[in-house]
N, C-alpha and C positions, 0 to 999 in steps of 0.2 A: 574524634567522636564517632563511635560505632553506631550504626543504625540497624534496625531489624530487617532481615530479608523480606522481600515482598514478591508477589506474583508467583511465577512458576517455581522459582528457587525456594520460596517459603513452603509451597505445597510439597516439593520434592523432599526438603529437609524434614517436614512433618511426617510424611509417609515413611521415609527411611528410618527416622528415629523411632517411630512407633513399631516398625517391623523389628528393629534391633532389640527394643525393650521386650517385645513379645517373645523373641527367640531366646533371650538370656534369662529372664525372670530371676534376677538375683535378689534375694531377700537377705538383708544384712541384720541378722538377729531376729528374735521373736519367732513367730510361727507363720506358716503359709495360711493366709486367710481363707483360701478356697479348700485346701485339703484337710484342714483341721488344726487343732491346737498343739500338735506334736512339735516340739521345738526342733529347729533346724540347727544342727551343730556341724558346720563344715570343717574340714581340715584345711590346713594352710595351702595345700596343693590345689584344692578346688577353688579357693579364693584367688590364688594366683592365675589359674586357668581362666576364670571369669574376667579378671582384670585384663589378661592378654586378649581375650575375645573382644572386649569392649574397646581396647586400644586399636585393634585391627579394624573394627567397624568404624571407628572414628577416622582412621587413616583413609579408608575407602570413601567415607563421606566427604573428606577434604579433597580427594582426587576428583570425585564427581562434581563438587562445587567448582573447582578450578576449570574443569571441562566445560561447565555451563557458562562460567563468566568469561572464559578465554577460548572460544572455539578455534580449532586448528585452522590456520590460514591456507594450508596446502589444499584442503578440500575445496575452498572457494576458488582457488586458481585452477584446479583440475576439473571443475565442473563445466568449463566453457571451452572445450576443445574446438568446437565449430567456430566460435568467435576468434580464437587464436589462429585458426587456419585461414579465416577470411582476412584478418589483419596481416598475416604473413604474405598472403597472396597479393594483397593490395600494395603493401609496402615494397614488394619486389618489382612492381610494374614501373615502366617508364612513364613519363608525362603523357605521351601520345597514346600509349596503351590504356592508361587510366581514363583519359578523355573519351576514348572509343567505348570503353566499358560503361562509363557514366552516361553516354548518349544512347546506349542500347535500350529500347523500350521494355524488353523483357527484364533486364537488370533493374531498370527504374521501378518497375511494378513490384518486383521482389523486395527491393530496398525500401520502398514506401510501406509495404506490408510490415516489414520488420520495424521500421520507425514508428508506425502506428501502434504496434504492440508495445514497443519500448515506451512510448509516450503514455499509453494507457497505464502501464505498470508504474511509471514514474509518478503519474498523477495520483494513483491509488495510494502510494506511499507518502507523497508530499502533501496532499490535501489536508490531512489532519494536523500536520505540523504547521502549515501556514495558518489554518483557522485558529490554532491555539496561541499563536504569537500575537502580540498587541498590534504591531504594524501590519501584520498579515490580515488580521480581522478588520482593521480600519480600511485597508485597501480593498478587501472583498466587499465591505459595505458600500464603499464608494462605487465600485464596479456594479453592484446590484442597483444602486440608485440611478446610475447612468443608463444601465440596460432598461430599466423600467421607463425612464423618460424617453429614450429613443424608441422603445417599443410602442409607446403611446403615440408619438408623432408618426411613426411608420404605419401604425394601424389607421390613423386618420388619413394619411396620404393614400394608402391602399383603398380605403373606403371611398375617398374622393374620386380616385381613378376608376373604380368599379362603377360608381354612379355615372360618371362621365361616359364610360363605354356603354352602359345600359341606355343612356339617353341617345347616344349615337346609333345603336342598333335599332332602337324603337322609332326614332324620328328622322335620322339623317343617313340611313343605310345606302341611299342612292349616290352619295358623294364619297370621295376618298377620305379616309380617317385623318390624314394630314390636313386636308382642307377644313374638316370639321374642327380640328384643334386650332387652326388659324382663326376660324370664325369665333370660337369660344374665347380665345385669348384677346381678340379685338373688342370684345364686349358686345358684339352684335348677335349673340346667340339667341335670337328670338324664336318663338314657336313657329313651327311649320304648319 
């Protein structure tokens, strides 16, 4: 079952078809509605030439369609010469060389920078796909609920600790904080 093209392909085909129609203006019988009522009487050679032009245009459209649907794989491989060079360099290392490189702070920093960018781009591509899948949406909703619950308890804990520290600085600043915490935990945290 054939389906109608959509998106960029549909737009391309629409624009290309309209351009071809505007360039050829083939009227099969009758008269040209713009130029007047003078009948158009083409000879057989003109008709064959128009058919030839239409067939060539159709072939060009098919070639463009195939290029859009099946992009060349060589371009994708040729676009990453730095990745290829890194892979070759690393694969040619001995285990001890590889360990020394991996333990180098400068290499670690550069590697982390690349991994951060790679992760960002991966997330940019994958987020919509995960959100659109049934199990992905359910997992994201579960993660959201868990994050909200943990945030609420974390906020309560932070507020409790801030209030405790405020009490320490206001009333018990003359004793070490560890002693203050022992006093509060023992339940004898009376007013001074």
